[in-house]
C-alpha positions as CSV (number, residue, x, y, z in Angstrom):
1,M,-39.6,3.8,12.9
2,K,-39.2,0.2,12.3
3,A,-37.1,-2.2,10.2
4,T,-38.0,-5.9,10.2
5,L,-35.0,-7.6,8.5
6,N,-34.1,-11.2,8.4
7,F,-30.4,-11.3,9.2
8,G,-28.5,-14.5,8.8
9,I,-29.8,-15.2,5.3
10,I,-27.0,-15.1,2.7
11,A,-28.5,-13.8,-0.5
12,H,-28.3,-10.9,-2.9
13,E,-31.1,-8.6,-1.7
14,T,-33.4,-6.9,-4.1
15,I,-36.4,-4.6,-3.6
16,D,-39.7,-6.2,-4.1
17,T,-42.0,-3.3,-3.6
18,A,-41.8,0.3,-2.3
19,Y,-44.9,2.3,-1.4
20,L,-46.3,5.1,0.7
21,A,-48.1,3.7,3.7
22,P,-51.5,5.3,4.2
23,D,-52.0,5.5,8.0
24,D,-49.0,3.9,9.7
25,E,-49.1,3.1,13.4
26,A,-45.3,3.5,13.7
27,L,-45.6,7.1,12.3
28,T,-48.3,7.9,14.8
29,A,-46.1,6.6,17.6
30,F,-43.2,8.7,16.2
31,Y,-45.3,11.9,16.5
32,K,-46.4,11.0,20.0
33,G,-42.9,10.3,21.1
34,W,-41.8,13.8,20.2
35,K,-44.7,15.3,22.2
36,G,-45.7,18.0,19.8
37,L,-42.2,19.1,18.5
38,F,-43.0,17.7,15.0
39,D,-46.7,18.5,14.8
40,D,-46.0,21.3,12.2
41,V,-44.1,18.9,10.0
42,K,-46.1,16.6,7.7
43,L,-44.2,13.3,7.5
44,H,-45.1,10.3,5.4
45,C,-44.1,6.7,6.0
46,Y,-42.3,5.1,3.0
47,V,-42.1,1.3,3.1
48,I,-39.5,-0.8,1.2
49,E,-40.1,-4.5,1.2
50,T,-37.3,-6.8,0.2
51,L,-37.6,-9.8,-2.1
52,S,-35.0,-12.3,-1.0
53,T,-35.5,-12.2,2.8
54,G,-39.1,-10.7,3.0
55,G,-37.9,-7.9,5.3
56,N,-39.2,-4.4,5.3
57,M,-38.0,-0.9,6.2
58,K,-40.3,2.0,7.2
59,I,-38.8,5.4,6.6
60,P,-40.3,8.6,7.9
61,A,-39.7,11.6,5.5
62,E,-41.3,14.7,4.3
63,N,-40.9,13.7,0.6
64,V,-38.8,11.5,-1.7
65,A,-36.7,12.2,-4.8
66,L,-36.1,9.7,-7.5
67,Y,-32.8,9.7,-9.4
68,P,-31.9,7.6,-12.4
69,V,-29.5,4.7,-11.9
70,D,-26.5,4.5,-14.2
């Protein structure tokens, strides 16, 4: 998958948005790269966009779990 981060910027990073990407090209390329080994696994592409630097991270996963922050 892909992470587009803006290194070199000194700032406290925060999450701007997080969402499930509908049809992501990077996820399609991921499946093609494994040549059928993951065809029976349904992966989703979760995207986290940062506020301070405008970077983003794409994370392939079957599902996600949310936990409360203390």
